[in-house]
C-alpha positions in Angstrom: 13.6 -89.4 -43.2 14.5 -90.2 -39.6 18.2 -90.6 -40.4 18.2 -87.4 -42.4 16.7 -85.5 -39.5 19.3 -86.7 -37.1 22.1 -85.5 -39.5 20.5 -82.1 -39.9 21.5 -78.8 -38.2 18.0 -78.6 -36.8 18.7 -81.7 -34.7 22.4 -80.9 -33.9 21.4 -77.5 -32.5 19.2 -79.1 -29.9 20.6 -79.3 -26.3 22.4 -82.6 -25.6 19.7 -83.6 -23.1 17.0 -83.0 -25.7 18.9 -84.9 -28.4 19.2 -87.8 -26.0 15.5 -87.7 -25.3 14.7 -87.5 -29.0 16.8 -90.6 -29.8 14.6 -92.6 -27.4 11.5 -91.4 -29.2 12.9 -91.9 -32.6 13.7 -95.5 -31.8 10.0 -96.1 -31.0 8.9 -94.4 -34.2 11.4 -96.3 -36.3 10.4 -99.7 -34.8 6.8 -99.0 -35.7 7.0 -97.0 -38.9 10.5 -97.3 -40.2 9.4 -99.1 -43.3 6.2 -97.1 -43.9 5.9 -96.0 -47.5 6.4 -92.2 -47.9 3.8 -92.3 -50.7 1.2 -93.5 -48.3 1.5 -90.4 -46.1 -1.0 -88.6 -48.3 -3.6 -91.3 -47.8 -6.4 -90.0 -45.5 -6.3 -93.3 -43.5 -2.6 -92.7 -42.5 -3.4 -90.0 -39.9 -5.9 -92.4 -38.3 -3.3 -95.1 -38.1 -0.7 -92.8 -36.6 -3.2 -91.5 -34.0 -4.3 -95.0 -33.1 -0.6 -95.8 -32.4 -0.4 -92.8 -30.1 -3.6 -93.9 -28.3 -2.0 -97.3 -27.8 1.0 -95.7 -26.2 -1.3 -93.6 -24.0 -2.5 -96.8 -22.2 0.8 -96.8 -20.4 1.4 -93.0 -20.2 -0.6 -90.2 -21.8 2.2 -87.7 -21.1 4.8 -89.9 -22.7 2.5 -90.7 -25.7 2.1 -86.9 -26.3 5.9 -86.4 -26.1 6.7 -89.3 -28.5 4.0 -88.1 -31.0 5.1 -84.4 -30.8 8.7 -85.6 -31.6 7.2 -87.5 -34.6 5.3 -84.4 -35.6 8.4 -82.1 -35.4 10.4 -84.5 -37.6 7.6 -84.7 -40.2 7.3 -80.9 -40.2 11.0 -80.6 -40.8 10.8 -83.2 -43.6 7.7 -81.5 -45.2 9.5 -78.2 -45.2 12.4 -79.7 -47.2 10.2 -81.6 -49.6 11.2 -85.0 -48.3 7.5 -85.8 -47.7 4.4 -84.5 -49.3 2.5 -83.8 -46.1 2.7 -84.0 -42.3 -0.1 -86.3 -41.1 1.1 -85.8 -37.5 0.3 -82.0 -37.5 -1.8 -80.6 -34.7 -3.0 -83.8 -33.0 -4.1 -82.2 -29.8 -3.1 -83.3 -26.3 -4.1 -86.4 -24.4 -2.4 -85.3 -21.2 -3.6 -82.4 -19.2 -1.5 -81.2 -16.3 -3.3 -81.0 -12.9 -0.7 -78.9 -11.1 -2.9 -76.1 -9.9 -1.9 -76.6 -6.3 1.7 -77.7 -7.0 3.4 -74.8 -5.3 5.9 -75.0 -2.4 4.3 -73.3 0.6 6.1 -71.8 3.5 5.3 -75.0 5.5 6.8 -77.2 2.8 9.9 -75.0 2.8 10.3 -75.2 6.5 9.9 -79.0 6.5 12.6 -79.3 3.9 15.0 -77.0 5.6 14.7 -78.9 8.8 16.2 -82.1 7.3 18.1 -81.0 4.2 21.9 -80.8 4.3 23.4 -77.5 3.3 24.2 -78.6 -0.3 20.6 -79.7 -0.9 19.2 -76.6 0.8 21.4 -74.5 -1.5 19.9 -76.2 -4.5 16.4 -75.4 -3.2 17.3 -71.7 -2.6 18.8 -71.4 -6.1 15.7 -72.9 -7.7 13.1 -70.9 -5.7 14.9 -67.6 -6.0 15.9 -67.9 -9.7 13.2 -70.0 -11.3 15.8 -71.9 -13.3 15.6 -75.6 -14.4 17.4 -78.3 -12.5 19.8 -79.1 -15.3 20.9 -75.4 -15.6 21.4 -75.1 -11.9 23.4 -78.3 -11.7 25.8 -77.0 -14.4 26.0 -73.5 -12.8 29.6 -72.6 -12.0 31.1 -70.2 -9.5 32.1 -68.0 -12.4 28.5 -67.3 -13.1 28.1 -65.6 -9.7 29.8 -62.3 -9.1 28.5 -61.6 -5.6 25.5 -59.7 -6.8 24.2 -61.4 -9.9 24.0 -64.8 -11.5 24.5 -64.9 -15.3 23.7 -68.0 -17.3 22.6 -69.2 -20.7 19.7 -71.5 -20.5 20.2 -74.9 -22.2 16.6 -75.0 -23.5 16.2 -72.2 -26.0 19.6 -70.6 -25.4 18.2 -67.6 -23.6 20.6 -65.5 -21.5 19.4 -64.3 -18.2 21.0 -62.0 -15.6 19.4 -62.5 -12.2 19.9 -60.2 -9.2 20.7 -62.3 -6.2 18.3 -61.7 -3.2 19.7 -61.6 0.3 18.6 -65.2 1.4 20.3 -66.7 -1.6 23.3 -64.4 -1.4 23.9 -65.4 2.2 23.8 -69.1 1.3 26.0 -68.7 -1.7 28.6 -66.6 0.2 28.8 -69.2 2.9 29.2 -72.0 0.4 31.9 -70.0 -1.5 34.1 -70.0 1.7 34.6 -73.7 1.3 34.2 -74.3 -2.4 36.2 -77.2 -3.8 34.6 -77.6 -7.2 33.9 -75.6 -10.4 30.2 -76.0 -10.0 28.2 -74.4 -7.2 26.2 -77.5 -6.4 28.2 -80.6 -5.5 27.9 -84.0 -4.0 29.3 -85.0 -0.7 32.5 -85.9 -2.5 32.7 -82.3 -3.9 32.0 -83.4 -7.4 29.4 -82.1 -9.8 26.0 -83.8 -9.6 24.7 -86.0 -12.3 21.0 -85.5 -13.1 20.1 -89.0 -11.8 22.3 -88.6 -8.7 20.7 -85.4 -7.7 17.2 -86.6 -8.5 17.8 -89.6 -6.2 19.2 -87.6 -3.3 16.5 -84.9 -3.7 13.8 -87.6 -3.6 15.2 -89.1 -0.4 15.4 -85.7 1.4 11.8 -84.7 0.3 10.5 -88.0 1.6 12.3 -87.5 4.9 10.7 -84.0 5.1 7.2 -85.6 4.5 6.6 -83.3 1.6 4.3 -85.0 -0.9 3.0 -84.2 -4.4 5.8 -81.7 -5.1 8.8 -82.0 -7.4 12.0 -79.9 -7.9 10.6 -78.7 -11.2 7.6 -77.2 -9.2 10.1 -74.7 -7.8 10.2 -73.0 -11.2 6.5 -72.4 -11.1 6.8 -71.5 -7.4 9.3 -68.8 -8.2 6.9 -67.4 -10.8 4.1 -67.4 -8.3 6.0 -65.8 -5.5 7.2 -63.0 -7.8 3.6 -62.4 -8.9 2.4 -62.3 -5.4 5.1 -59.6 -4.7 3.4 -57.5 -7.4 6.0 -58.1 -10.1 4.8 -57.7 -13.6 4.9 -60.5 -16.2 7.7 -58.7 -17.9 9.7 -58.5 -14.7 9.1 -62.2 -14.0 10.1 -63.2 -17.5 13.4 -61.3 -17.2 14.4 -63.3 -14.2 13.1 -66.8 -15.0 13.7 -66.7 -18.8 10.2 -67.6 -19.7 8.5 -65.9 -22.6 5.8 -63.4 -21.6 3.3 -65.8 -23.1 4.5 -68.7 -20.9 4.5 -66.5 -17.8 0.9 -65.6 -18.4 0.0 -69.2 -19.1 1.6 -70.4 -15.9 -0.2 -67.7 -13.8 -3.5 -68.2 -15.5 -3.8 -71.9 -16.0 -1.8 -73.6 -13.3 -0.8 -71.7 -10.2 -2.6 -68.5 -9.2 -6.2 -69.4 -9.7 -6.5 -71.0 -6.3 -4.4 -68.5 -4.3 -6.8 -66.5 -2.2 -4.1 -64.0 -1.3 -4.4 -62.6 -4.8 -8.1 -62.0 -4.4 -7.5 -60.3 -1.1 -4.7 -58.2 -2.5 -6.8 -57.1 -5.5 -9.8 -56.2 -3.3 -7.5 -54.2 -0.9 -6.1 -52.3 -3.8 -9.5 -51.5 -5.2 -10.8 -50.4 -1.8 -7.7 -48.1 -1.3 -8.1 -46.6 -4.8 -11.8 -45.9 -4.5 -11.3 -44.4 -1.1 -8.8 -42.0 -2.5 -10.7 -41.0 -5.6 -14.3 -41.0 -4.4 -15.6 -37.4 -3.9 -17.7 -36.6 -0.9 -21.4 -35.9 -1.5 
């Protein structure tokens, strides 16, 4: 079943990075259950055995345990849909890991601290992320052909969604300065004017963030920060989704569950709007 999945169009259509991640998870699954009898999948005890294995993985990392088991569940769902197995005992297991990123937003102070120490090529990466809301991998692969002076056009590696992003003035100024001395196909480059690798960028980014004394924040948090700042600017969820490439459901979930619940500016903005509205509509006695 595991081999058949890896030879399927379903697997081959995944982004290269996702396939690479899946291979690591599949190796763990195969080591534990590669010789598990398919006929035993319908035994009610099987689900308990699979979940017990997930719980054992969670001792080291709940998040990683969830990811490994969700990969297992996806493969079994594919197999069940094609009649290779009678049932999917991995279906709907629930989550062990719960994100606690309610305050993981880059503030103006964090931004200023980073700008004070970041070289131009790293600062450009920050501006691209915070003004477009795109993932690190997509930004590292972004070429100069994707920027026409007013918009950035890209196809997201995860999900394949195409986005056309108007370039705001702070980002445009930085891009136009960088374009005057471009020596590579990609917009973001190393000091040797070569495209970044994911690991190379992650290492450099970590050093700069540490130097800036910014703690508890990641590059990925800039995606949520972009969503938050757009919302604070009174953008609708549909407008935000058009820029970042999230689904409407995901935008709502980000705003509701992770980012905006503790931002007092929203409460102040809402109350000011209500006060203004009622002041305009209330009839005098």
